[in-house]
OpenMM code with the backbone's topology and positions (N, CA, C; nanometers):
from openmm import Vec3, app, unit

residues = "MET SER ALA ASP ASP ALA VAL ARG LEU LEU ASP SER LEU THR ALA ALA GLU VAL GLU PHE SER LEU SER GLY GLY TRP ALA VAL ASP ALA LEU LEU HIS GLU GLN THR ARG GLU HIS THR ASP LEU ASP LEU PHE LEU PRO ALA ALA ASP LEU ALA LYS LEU VAL THR ALA LEU ALA ARG HIS GLY ILE ASP ARG ILE ALA PRO ARG PRO ASP THR ARG PRO TRP ASN PHE VAL LEU HIS ASP GLY SER HIS LEU GLN VAL ASP LEU HIS LEU TYR GLU PRO LEU PRO ASN GLY ALA LEU HIS TYR GLY PRO ALA THR GLU ASN PHE SER PHE PRO ALA GLU ALA LEU THR GLY GLN GLY GLU ILE SER GLY ARG GLN PHE ARG CYS GLU THR PRO THR TRP SER VAL ARG TRP HIS THR GLY TYR PRO PRO ARG PRO ALA ASP HIS HIS ASP VAL PRO LEU LEU CYS ASP ARG PHE ASN ILE ALA ARG PRO GLU ALA PHE ARG".split()
positions = [
    Vec3(7.2477, 12.5150, 11.0027),
    Vec3(7.3738, 12.5665, 11.0606),
    Vec3(7.4073, 12.6777, 10.9471),
    Vec3(7.4499, 12.7722, 11.0281),
    Vec3(7.4435, 12.9179, 10.9477),
    Vec3(7.5703, 12.8970, 10.8666),
    Vec3(7.5269, 12.9995, 10.7712),
    Vec3(7.6711, 13.0267, 10.6399),
    Vec3(7.7899, 13.0745, 10.7561),
    Vec3(7.7584, 13.1680, 10.8852),
    Vec3(7.8534, 13.2198, 10.9492),
    Vec3(7.9459, 13.0956, 11.0203),
    Vec3(7.8474, 12.9758, 11.0806),
    Vec3(7.9174, 12.8424, 11.1152),
    Vec3(8.0034, 12.7817, 11.0557),
    Vec3(7.9671, 12.7699, 10.9094),
    Vec3(8.0311, 12.7030, 10.8595),
    Vec3(8.1786, 12.7607, 10.7907),
    Vec3(8.1751, 12.9181, 10.7630),
    Vec3(8.2851, 12.9555, 10.7617),
    Vec3(8.3560, 12.9540, 10.9086),
    Vec3(8.3242, 12.9516, 10.9897),
    Vec3(8.4392, 13.0383, 11.1056),
    Vec3(8.4687, 12.8072, 11.0901),
    Vec3(8.4081, 12.7270, 11.0959),
    Vec3(8.4532, 12.5804, 11.1201),
    Vec3(8.5238, 12.5056, 10.9909),
    Vec3(8.4918, 12.6116, 10.8461),
    Vec3(8.5943, 12.5705, 10.7653),
    Vec3(8.7316, 12.6299, 10.7721),
    Vec3(8.7098, 12.7928, 10.7974),
    Vec3(8.8615, 12.8347, 10.8459),
    Vec3(8.9134, 12.7959, 10.9457),
    Vec3(8.8504, 12.7250, 11.0371),
    Vec3(8.9570, 12.6710, 11.1636),
    Vec3(9.0051, 12.5468, 11.1273),
    Vec3(8.9764, 12.4676, 11.0063),
    Vec3(9.0275, 12.3758, 10.9509),
    Vec3(9.1434, 12.3867, 10.8463),
    Vec3(9.0980, 12.4905, 10.7864),
    Vec3(9.2516, 12.5369, 10.7139),
    Vec3(9.3860, 12.6348, 10.7982),
    Vec3(9.3323, 12.6870, 10.8960),
    Vec3(9.4325, 12.7220, 10.9588),
    Vec3(9.5364, 12.6031, 11.0310),
    Vec3(9.4579, 12.4782, 11.1107),
    Vec3(9.4909, 12.3442, 11.1042),
    Vec3(9.5781, 12.3048, 11.0371),
    Vec3(9.5366, 12.3218, 10.8528),
    Vec3(9.5754, 12.2268, 10.7796),
    Vec3(9.5708, 12.1348, 10.7007),
    Vec3(9.4186, 12.1300, 10.7544),
    Vec3(9.3083, 11.9967, 10.7178),
    Vec3(9.2840, 12.0381, 10.5790),
    Vec3(9.3187, 11.9309, 10.4704),
    Vec3(9.2971, 11.8995, 10.3566),
    Vec3(9.1084, 11.8473, 10.3895),
    Vec3(9.0522, 11.9426, 10.3131),
    Vec3(8.8913, 11.8894, 10.2933),
    Vec3(8.8144, 11.9129, 10.1520),
    Vec3(8.7621, 11.8827, 10.1034),
    Vec3(8.6591, 11.9157, 10.0168),
    Vec3(8.5022, 11.9548, 10.0504),
    Vec3(8.4318, 12.0173, 10.0475),
    Vec3(8.3036, 12.0474, 10.0546),
    Vec3(8.2334, 11.9577, 10.0305),
    Vec3(8.1014, 11.8724, 10.0546),
    Vec3(7.9951, 11.8021, 9.9933),
    Vec3(7.8682, 11.8262, 10.0752),
    Vec3(7.8068, 11.7568, 9.9998),
    Vec3(7.6458, 11.7900, 10.0537),
    Vec3(7.6052, 11.9051, 10.0001),
    Vec3(7.4756, 11.9668, 10.1071),
    Vec3(7.3848, 12.0713, 10.0398),
    Vec3(7.5003, 12.1489, 10.0720),
    Vec3(7.5916, 12.1965, 10.1682),
    Vec3(7.6736, 12.3503, 10.1751),
    Vec3(7.7624, 12.2996, 9.9995),
    Vec3(7.8454, 12.2614, 9.9916),
    Vec3(7.8736, 12.2415, 9.8665),
    Vec3(7.8084, 12.2926, 9.7508),
    Vec3(7.6577, 12.2339, 9.7420),
    Vec3(7.5766, 12.2364, 9.6546),
    Vec3(7.5561, 12.4465, 9.6661),
    Vec3(7.5269, 12.4738, 9.7468),
    Vec3(7.5377, 12.6326, 9.7887),
    Vec3(7.6645, 12.7205, 9.6952),
    Vec3(7.8080, 12.6174, 9.7598),
    Vec3(7.8891, 12.7056, 9.7411),
    Vec3(7.9315, 12.7402, 9.5919),
    Vec3(7.9166, 12.5967, 9.5500),
    Vec3(7.9003, 12.5625, 9.3983),
    Vec3(7.8089, 12.7084, 9.3018),
    Vec3(7.6798, 12.7086, 9.3595),
    Vec3(7.5963, 12.8036, 9.3282),
    Vec3(7.6051, 12.9604, 9.3667),
    Vec3(7.6963, 12.9959, 9.4638),
    Vec3(7.7535, 13.1296, 9.5184),
    Vec3(7.6465, 13.1699, 9.6190),
    Vec3(7.5078, 13.1154, 9.6492),
    Vec3(7.4572, 13.1344, 9.7450),
    Vec3(7.3975, 13.0416, 9.8268),
    Vec3(7.3514, 13.0866, 9.9608),
    Vec3(7.2674, 12.9834, 10.0073),
    Vec3(7.1398, 12.9973, 9.9771),
    Vec3(7.0833, 12.8736, 9.8868),
    Vec3(6.9444, 12.8288, 9.8705),
    Vec3(6.8758, 12.7536, 9.9701),
    Vec3(6.9224, 12.7264, 10.0482),
    Vec3(6.8180, 12.6057, 10.1711),
    Vec3(6.8808, 12.6391, 10.3143),
    Vec3(6.8109, 12.6077, 10.3703),
    Vec3(6.8898, 12.6058, 10.5203),
    Vec3(6.9586, 12.4365, 10.5714),
    Vec3(7.0768, 12.4525, 10.6515),
    Vec3(7.1819, 12.3054, 10.6497),
    Vec3(7.1739, 12.2537, 10.7962),
    Vec3(7.1480, 12.1481, 10.8236),
    Vec3(7.1096, 12.0861, 10.9274),
    Vec3(7.3075, 12.0789, 10.9492),
    Vec3(7.3713, 12.0463, 10.8507),
    Vec3(7.5258, 11.9895, 10.9265),
    Vec3(7.6114, 12.0330, 10.8017),
    Vec3(7.7223, 12.0116, 10.8180),
    Vec3(7.8246, 12.0744, 10.6944),
    Vec3(7.9009, 11.9239, 10.6794),
    Vec3(7.8888, 11.8796, 10.5557),
    Vec3(7.9850, 11.7224, 10.4818),
    Vec3(8.0941, 11.7709, 10.4091),
    Vec3(8.1771, 11.7069, 10.4866),
    Vec3(8.3080, 11.6918, 10.4220),
    Vec3(8.3867, 11.6462, 10.4051),
    Vec3(8.4899, 11.5856, 10.2744),
    Vec3(8.5647, 11.4813, 10.2371),
    Vec3(8.7440, 11.4953, 10.3035),
    Vec3(8.7632, 11.4385, 10.3187),
    Vec3(8.9091, 11.4435, 10.3988),
    Vec3(8.9728, 11.3394, 10.3937),
    Vec3(9.1052, 11.3476, 10.3767),
    Vec3(9.1866, 11.2106, 10.3879),
    Vec3(9.2071, 11.1800, 10.5259),
    Vec3(9.1895, 11.0347, 10.5253),
    Vec3(9.1583, 10.9808, 10.6407),
    Vec3(9.3126, 11.0190, 10.7773),
    Vec3(9.4222, 11.0477, 10.6717),
    Vec3(9.5223, 11.1178, 10.7270),
    Vec3(9.5247, 11.2377, 10.8337),
    Vec3(9.4716, 11.3323, 10.8044),
    Vec3(9.3693, 11.4192, 10.8457),
    Vec3(9.3091, 11.4203, 10.9503),
    Vec3(9.2368, 11.3237, 11.0165),
    Vec3(9.1529, 11.3427, 11.1048),
    Vec3(9.1673, 11.3715, 11.2626),
    Vec3(9.3253, 11.3564, 11.2730),
    Vec3(9.3329, 11.4519, 11.4037),
    Vec3(9.3289, 11.5549, 11.4228),
    Vec3(9.4180, 11.6197, 11.2836),
    Vec3(9.3828, 11.7461, 11.3006),
    Vec3(9.3180, 11.8127, 11.3067),
    Vec3(9.1625, 11.7124, 11.2416),
    Vec3(9.0557, 11.8042, 11.1877),
    Vec3(8.9762, 11.7748, 11.3273),
    Vec3(8.9821, 11.6611, 11.4191),
    Vec3(8.9105, 11.6641, 11.5593),
    Vec3(8.9752, 11.7744, 11.6033),
    Vec3(9.0806, 11.7460, 11.6519),
    Vec3(9.1442, 11.9345, 11.7397),
    Vec3(9.0880, 12.0160, 11.7084),
    Vec3(9.1121, 12.0428, 11.5746),
    Vec3(9.0267, 12.1545, 11.5751),
    Vec3(8.8739, 12.1859, 11.6029),
    Vec3(8.7930, 12.1338, 11.5637),
    Vec3(8.6352, 12.1171, 11.5919),
    Vec3(8.6399, 12.0950, 11.7388),
    Vec3(8.7141, 12.0920, 11.7913),
    Vec3(8.7187, 12.0288, 11.9600),
    Vec3(8.7101, 12.1489, 12.0261),
    Vec3(8.8046, 12.2904, 11.9351),
    Vec3(8.7829, 12.3849, 12.0165),
    Vec3(8.6473, 12.4500, 11.9979),
    Vec3(8.5835, 12.4235, 11.8910),
    Vec3(8.4207, 12.4660, 11.8848),
    Vec3(8.3661, 12.4225, 11.9722),
    Vec3(8.3631, 12.2886, 12.0199),
    Vec3(8.2464, 12.2273, 12.1072),
    Vec3(8.2391, 12.0912, 12.0280),
    Vec3(8.2709, 12.0662, 11.9039),
    Vec3(8.2587, 11.9568, 11.8295),
    Vec3(8.3223, 11.8601, 11.8696),
    Vec3(8.2627, 11.7593, 12.0007),
    Vec3(8.3584, 11.6743, 12.0155),
    Vec3(8.2647, 11.5325, 12.0231),
    Vec3(8.1761, 11.5361, 12.0022),
    Vec3(8.0771, 11.3878, 11.9953),
    Vec3(8.0493, 11.3293, 11.8657),
    Vec3(8.0696, 11.2271, 11.8856),
    Vec3(8.0368, 11.1118, 11.7772),
    Vec3(7.9024, 11.1258, 11.7783),
    Vec3(7.7552, 11.1514, 11.6805),
    Vec3(7.6049, 11.1418, 11.6939),
    Vec3(7.5960, 10.9595, 11.6787),
    Vec3(7.5368, 10.8996, 11.7579),
    Vec3(7.4281, 10.7768, 11.7503),
    Vec3(7.3973, 10.7834, 11.6697),
    Vec3(7.4383, 10.6817, 11.4735),
    Vec3(7.3281, 10.7321, 11.4167),
    Vec3(7.3882, 10.5888, 11.3223),
    Vec3(7.2509, 10.4827, 11.3114),
    Vec3(7.2561, 10.3745, 11.2474),
    Vec3(7.3616, 10.3640, 11.1169),
    Vec3(7.3654, 10.4808, 11.0464),
    Vec3(7.4827, 10.4732, 10.9671),
    Vec3(7.6110, 10.4641, 10.9427),
    Vec3(7.6268, 10.4941, 11.0596),
    Vec3(7.7768, 10.5421, 11.1380),
    Vec3(7.8949, 10.4164, 11.0872),
    Vec3(7.9958, 10.4738, 11.0081),
    Vec3(8.0848, 10.3923, 10.9809),
    Vec3(8.2053, 10.4308, 10.9779),
    Vec3(8.3574, 10.3259, 10.9866),
    Vec3(8.4324, 10.4329, 11.0395),
    Vec3(8.4459, 10.4739, 10.9218),
    Vec3(8.4389, 10.5005, 10.8104),
    Vec3(8.4753, 10.5849, 10.6895),
    Vec3(8.3530, 10.7361, 10.6730),
    Vec3(8.2890, 10.7144, 10.7891),
    Vec3(8.1649, 10.8231, 10.7601),
    Vec3(8.0588, 10.8015, 10.9000),
    Vec3(8.0903, 10.9296, 10.9659),
    Vec3(8.0391, 10.9520, 11.0719),
    Vec3(8.0004, 11.0852, 11.0739),
    Vec3(7.9412, 11.0903, 11.1924),
    Vec3(7.8852, 11.3020, 11.2401),
    Vec3(7.9510, 11.2943, 11.3612),
    Vec3(8.0166, 11.4156, 11.3525),
    Vec3(8.0642, 11.4943, 11.4804),
    Vec3(7.9603, 11.5658, 11.5104),
    Vec3(7.9354, 11.6164, 11.6437),
    Vec3(7.8338, 11.7409, 11.6811),
    Vec3(7.8916, 11.7970, 11.8137),
    Vec3(7.8183, 11.9263, 11.8504),
    Vec3(7.8425, 11.9844, 11.9471),
    Vec3(7.7486, 11.9401, 12.0799),
    Vec3(7.6447, 11.8433, 12.0123),
    Vec3(7.5617, 11.8542, 12.1718),
    Vec3(7.4678, 11.9893, 12.1402),
    Vec3(7.4669, 12.0837, 12.0432),
    Vec3(7.3133, 12.1538, 12.0307),
    Vec3(7.3214, 12.1593, 11.8594),
    Vec3(7.3958, 12.2997, 11.8314),
    Vec3(7.2985, 12.2788, 11.6632),
    Vec3(7.3912, 12.2977, 11.5927),
    Vec3(7.5788, 12.2540, 11.5804),
    Vec3(7.6757, 12.2297, 11.4871),
    Vec3(7.6997, 12.0256, 11.4666),
    Vec3(7.6724, 12.0282, 11.3669),
    Vec3(7.6946, 11.8695, 11.2932),
    Vec3(7.8039, 11.9048, 11.2123),
    Vec3(7.8635, 11.8151, 11.1816),
    Vec3(7.9580, 11.7876, 11.1172),
    Vec3(7.9765, 11.6373, 11.0351),
    Vec3(7.9137, 11.6027, 10.9032),
    Vec3(7.9384, 11.4987, 10.8665),
    Vec3(8.0574, 11.4444, 10.7754),
    Vec3(8.1561, 11.3334, 10.8260),
    Vec3(8.2909, 11.3252, 10.7804),
    Vec3(8.2384, 11.2150, 10.7073),
    Vec3(8.3752, 11.2267, 10.5918),
    Vec3(8.3537, 11.1009, 10.4557),
    Vec3(8.5247, 11.0990, 10.4610),
    Vec3(8.5628, 11.0125, 10.5696),
    Vec3(8.7126, 10.9797, 10.4906),
    Vec3(8.7634, 10.8918, 10.3933),
    Vec3(8.8566, 10.9394, 10.2963),
    Vec3(8.9097, 10.8140, 10.1692),
    Vec3(9.1129, 10.8471, 10.2396),
    Vec3(9.1164, 10.7533, 10.1398),
    Vec3(9.2808, 10.7077, 10.1452),
    Vec3(9.3253, 10.7494, 9.9778),
    Vec3(9.4107, 10.7970, 9.9369),
    Vec3(9.4471, 10.8251, 9.8511),
    Vec3(9.4942, 10.7227, 9.8183),
    Vec3(9.4885, 10.6486, 9.6616),
    Vec3(9.5818, 10.5432, 9.6230),
    Vec3(9.6886, 10.5544, 9.5284),
    Vec3(9.7688, 10.4672, 9.4801),
    Vec3(9.9169, 10.4942, 9.4302),
    Vec3(9.8583, 10.5850, 9.2948),
    Vec3(9.7412, 10.4788, 9.1973),
    Vec3(9.7199, 10.5525, 9.1040),
    Vec3(9.6223, 10.6467, 9.1126),
    Vec3(9.6493, 10.7489, 9.2007),
    Vec3(9.5661, 10.8985, 9.1974),
    Vec3(9.4434, 10.8690, 9.2301),
    Vec3(9.3524, 10.7803, 9.2527),
    Vec3(9.2220, 10.7445, 9.3021),
    Vec3(9.1945, 10.7968, 9.4420),
    Vec3(9.0882, 10.8579, 9.5277),
    Vec3(9.0524, 10.8082, 9.6109),
    Vec3(8.9833, 10.6989, 9.6771),
    Vec3(9.0216, 10.6314, 9.7385),
    Vec3(8.9404, 10.4860, 9.8120),
    Vec3(8.8871, 10.5571, 9.9306),
    Vec3(8.7356, 10.5098, 9.8920),
    Vec3(8.6103, 10.4893, 10.0105),
    Vec3(8.5708, 10.4399, 10.0468),
    Vec3(8.5193, 10.4010, 10.1981),
    Vec3(8.4534, 10.2967, 10.2128),
    Vec3(8.5403, 10.1911, 10.2967),
    Vec3(8.4586, 10.0541, 10.3015),
    Vec3(8.5734, 9.9506, 10.3716),
    Vec3(8.7320, 9.9514, 10.2800),
    Vec3(8.8066, 9.8663, 10.3420),
    Vec3(8.9158, 9.8347, 10.3012),
    Vec3(8.9222, 9.6875, 10.1848),
    Vec3(8.7442, 9.6075, 10.2764),
    Vec3(8.7670, 9.4949, 10.2011),
    Vec3(8.6684, 9.4966, 10.0467),
    Vec3(8.6363, 9.6302, 9.9924),
    Vec3(8.5885, 9.6987, 9.8933),
    Vec3(8.6563, 9.7975, 9.8064),
    Vec3(8.6304, 9.7348, 9.7030),
    Vec3(8.6916, 9.8389, 9.5300),
    Vec3(8.6513, 9.9879, 9.5330),
    Vec3(8.5406, 10.0385, 9.6040),
    Vec3(8.5564, 10.1479, 9.5913),
    Vec3(8.6008, 10.2941, 9.5616),
    Vec3(8.6645, 10.3621, 9.4371),
    Vec3(8.7241, 10.4611, 9.4546),
    Vec3(8.6918, 10.5540, 9.3491),
    Vec3(8.7330, 10.6940, 9.3497),
    Vec3(8.6745, 10.7866, 9.2664),
    Vec3(8.8119, 10.8610, 9.2246),
    Vec3(8.8084, 10.9632, 9.1110),
    Vec3(8.9009, 10.9945, 9.0710),
    Vec3(8.9252, 11.1160, 9.1553),
    Vec3(9.0320, 11.1542, 9.2220),
    Vec3(9.0656, 11.2800, 9.2770),
    Vec3(9.0091, 11.4449, 9.2189),
    Vec3(9.0131, 11.4270, 9.1376),
    Vec3(8.9423, 11.5433, 9.0529),
    Vec3(8.8032, 11.5467, 9.0638),
    Vec3(8.7611, 11.4537, 9.1128),
    Vec3(8.5857, 11.4871, 9.1764),
    Vec3(8.5918, 11.5876, 9.2687),
    Vec3(8.6930, 11.6031, 9.3285),
    Vec3(8.7230, 11.7082, 9.4804),
    Vec3(8.8071, 11.7827, 9.4696),
    Vec3(8.7644, 11.8583, 9.3153),
    Vec3(8.8265, 11.9679, 9.2858),
    Vec3(8.7554, 12.1053, 9.2422),
    Vec3(8.6228, 12.0919, 9.3010),
    Vec3(8.5051, 12.2215, 9.2141),
    Vec3(8.5703, 12.3310, 9.3262),
    Vec3(8.5527, 12.4158, 9.2648),
    Vec3(8.5704, 12.5576, 9.3651),
    Vec3(8.4215, 12.6378, 9.4008),
    Vec3(8.3991, 12.6591, 9.5225),
    Vec3(8.2600, 12.7166, 9.5618),
    Vec3(8.2913, 12.8414, 9.6329),
    Vec3(8.1778, 12.8963, 9.7198),
    Vec3(8.1920, 13.0158, 9.8028),
    Vec3(8.0887, 13.0201, 9.8688),
    Vec3(8.1160, 13.0598, 10.0055),
    Vec3(8.0010, 13.0575, 10.1119),
    Vec3(8.0180, 13.2415, 10.2096),
    Vec3(7.9140, 13.2912, 10.1421),
    Vec3(7.9961, 13.4050, 10.1990),
    Vec3(8.0763, 13.5123, 10.1764),
    Vec3(8.1163, 13.5010, 10.0193),
    Vec3(8.2522, 13.5416, 10.0059),
    Vec3(8.3731, 13.4757, 9.9939),
    Vec3(8.3673, 13.3974, 10.0647),
    Vec3(8.4635, 13.3007, 10.0811),
    Vec3(8.4942, 13.1943, 10.0371),
    Vec3(8.6094, 13.1996, 9.9220),
    Vec3(8.6459, 13.0483, 9.8460),
    Vec3(8.6800, 12.9444, 9.8990),
    Vec3(8.6239, 12.7961, 9.8342),
    Vec3(8.6863, 12.7083, 9.9349),
    Vec3(8.6324, 12.6225, 9.8073),
    Vec3(8.7731, 12.4553, 9.8383),
    Vec3(8.7280, 12.3217, 9.7722),
    Vec3(8.6329, 12.2699, 9.7935),
    Vec3(8.5315, 12.2120, 9.6992),
    Vec3(8.4557, 12.1286, 9.7340),
    Vec3(8.4155, 12.0258, 9.5857),
    Vec3(8.3519, 11.9434, 9.5978),
    Vec3(8.3149, 11.8337, 9.4855),
    Vec3(8.2963, 11.9211, 9.4034),
    Vec3(8.3012, 11.8674, 9.2794),
    Vec3(8.2964, 11.8988, 9.1570),
    Vec3(8.1264, 11.8902, 9.1340),
    Vec3(8.0215, 11.9844, 8.9982),
    Vec3(7.9259, 11.9600, 9.0117),
    Vec3(7.8731, 11.8729, 8.9456),
    Vec3(7.9727, 11.7951, 8.8533),
    Vec3(7.9033, 11.6743, 8.7878),
    Vec3(7.9052, 11.5437, 8.9106),
    Vec3(7.9801, 11.5530, 9.0012),
    Vec3(7.9841, 11.4530, 9.0854),
    Vec3(7.9208, 11.5022, 9.1913),
    Vec3(7.8605, 11.5997, 9.2593),
    Vec3(7.7897, 11.6371, 9.3107),
    Vec3(7.6592, 11.6033, 9.2736),
    Vec3(7.6346, 11.5934, 9.1595),
    Vec3(7.4664, 11.5497, 9.1126),
    Vec3(7.4829, 11.3852, 9.1344),
    Vec3(7.5987, 11.3298, 9.0530),
    Vec3(7.6507, 11.2124, 9.0792),
    Vec3(7.6336, 11.1070, 9.1735),
    Vec3(7.6630, 11.1655, 9.3655),
    Vec3(7.6561, 11.1320, 9.4179),
    Vec3(7.5329, 11.1754, 9.5706),
    Vec3(7.4740, 11.1849, 9.4591),
    Vec3(7.2976, 11.2680, 9.5023),
    Vec3(7.1457, 11.1333, 9.4141),
    Vec3(7.2602, 11.0768, 9.3979),
    Vec3(7.1845, 10.8932, 9.3306),
    Vec3(7.1926, 10.8137, 9.3338),
    Vec3(7.1332, 10.6982, 9.3547),
    Vec3(7.1815, 10.5312, 9.4041),
    Vec3(7.0958, 10.5143, 9.5465),
    Vec3(6.9989, 10.6401, 9.5927),
    Vec3(6.9230, 10.6186, 9.6957),
    Vec3(6.8202, 10.6835, 9.6956),
    Vec3(6.6697, 10.6555, 9.7687),
    Vec3(6.6210, 10.7449, 9.7243),
    Vec3(6.5921, 10.8622, 9.7844),
    Vec3(6.5966, 10.9943, 9.6916),
    Vec3(6.6269, 11.1024, 9.7150),
    Vec3(6.5357, 11.1543, 9.8271),
    Vec3(6.5792, 11.2762, 9.8693),
    Vec3(6.5375, 11.2691, 9.9961),
    Vec3(6.4291, 11.4542, 9.9577),
    Vec3(6.3425, 11.5383, 10.0645),
    Vec3(6.3484, 11.6702, 9.9851),
    Vec3(6.4416, 11.7333, 9.9080),
    Vec3(6.5748, 11.7593, 9.9969),
    Vec3(6.6408, 11.8136, 9.9759),
    Vec3(6.7033, 11.7777, 9.8171),
    Vec3(6.7040, 11.6883, 9.8418),
    Vec3(6.7946, 11.6242, 9.7042),
    Vec3(6.7270, 11.6593, 9.5737),
    Vec3(6.5555, 11.6614, 9.6066),
    Vec3(6.5041, 11.7278, 9.4962),
    Vec3(6.4892, 11.8667, 9.4587),
    Vec3(6.5782, 11.9535, 9.5609),
    Vec3(6.5849, 12.0716, 9.6222),
    Vec3(6.7074, 12.1063, 9.4749),
    Vec3(6.8253, 12.0276, 9.5850),
    Vec3(6.9596, 12.0890, 9.5763),
    Vec3(6.9906, 12.0132, 9.3499),
    Vec3(6.9640, 11.8875, 9.3664),
    Vec3(6.9765, 11.9077, 9.2150),
    Vec3(6.9335, 11.8967, 9.0979),
    Vec3(6.8129, 12.0002, 9.1038),
    Vec3(6.8100, 12.0653, 8.9702),
    Vec3(6.8501, 12.2100, 8.9391),
    Vec3(6.8428, 12.2253, 9.0937),
    Vec3(6.9213, 12.3633, 9.0477),
    Vec3(7.1354, 12.3711, 9.0265),
    Vec3(7.1805, 12.2415, 9.1128),
    Vec3(7.2529, 12.2163, 9.0159),
    Vec3(7.2535, 12.1848, 8.8648),
    Vec3(7.2240, 12.0844, 8.7946),
    Vec3(7.1871, 12.0453, 8.6868),
    Vec3(7.1445, 12.1858, 8.5468),
    Vec3(7.0479, 12.2421, 8.6493),
    Vec3(7.0120, 12.3751, 8.5451),
    Vec3(7.1622, 12.4905, 8.5379),
    Vec3(7.1981, 12.5356, 8.6308),
    Vec3(7.2981, 12.5902, 8.6655),
    Vec3(7.4458, 12.5459, 8.5736),
    Vec3(7.4668, 12.4009, 8.5572),
    Vec3(7.5881, 12.3658, 8.4499),
    Vec3(7.5670, 12.2637, 8.4073),
    Vec3(7.4227, 12.2967, 8.3091),
    Vec3(7.4127, 12.2080, 8.1942),
    Vec3(7.4312, 12.0498, 8.2529),
    Vec3(7.3680, 11.9902, 8.3092),
    Vec3(7.3643, 11.8818, 8.3939),
    Vec3(7.2290, 11.7483, 8.3281),
    Vec3(7.2918, 11.6773, 8.2641),
    Vec3(7.1451, 11.6170, 8.2525),
    Vec3(7.1027, 11.5784, 8.3807),
    Vec3(6.9788, 11.5768, 8.3815),
    Vec3(6.8842, 11.5725, 8.5222),
    Vec3(6.9266, 11.3920, 8.5053),
    Vec3(6.9247, 11.3172, 8.6421),
    Vec3(6.9234, 11.1836, 8.6172),
    Vec3(6.7692, 11.1733, 8.6561),
    Vec3(6.7570, 11.0160, 8.6264),
    Vec3(6.5687, 10.9714, 8.6157),
    Vec3(6.5420, 11.0148, 8.7468),
    Vec3(6.5686, 10.9986, 8.8597),
    Vec3(6.5199, 11.0284, 8.9742),
    Vec3(6.4888, 11.1898, 8.9954),
    Vec3(6.5355, 11.2759, 8.8814),
    Vec3(6.4919, 11.4049, 8.9295),
    Vec3(6.4184, 11.4691, 8.8227),
    Vec3(6.3913, 11.3865, 8.6924),
    Vec3(6.3337, 11.4518, 8.6086),
    Vec3(6.1528, 11.4768, 8.6251),
] * unit.nanometer
topology = app.Topology()
chain = topology.addChain("A")
for resn in residues:
    res = topology.addResidue(resn, chain)
    for name in ("N", "CA", "C"):
        topology.addAtom(name, app.Element.getBySymbol(name[0]), res)
């Protein structure tokens, strides 16, 4: 997915008043204010309540199919256009205490809303994204992929964050 594709989709979501935060590889590059690698998708956190607005906005770009993946969950799934545009969605629900619930209702996994208050830039455009600290944190807890070995050191070096064990 090119930077132009990402910005075009994000502009559509903004126009549709979808509340979103960049996550994943594009969040890393947005935080760094430069594209450092190729991206196969666009990861987004958004409130579950905004899903209908998001689906309508993305359908205008032909992104109207759920990608069949073994890790698909009701709160995390990929929409695509059948060609080259993929959007990996991470749905959360705000809690009364201000935290954000992510995952199944039967599990108590939440994170602070502040985790999604980072500011980044793609092609000179400002977008909200996960903070550098949370971006690094979310790259742990699973065996790192090559893209993770690329992204995490860049974030740690730029923002003076201690490298997690798997990235030393």
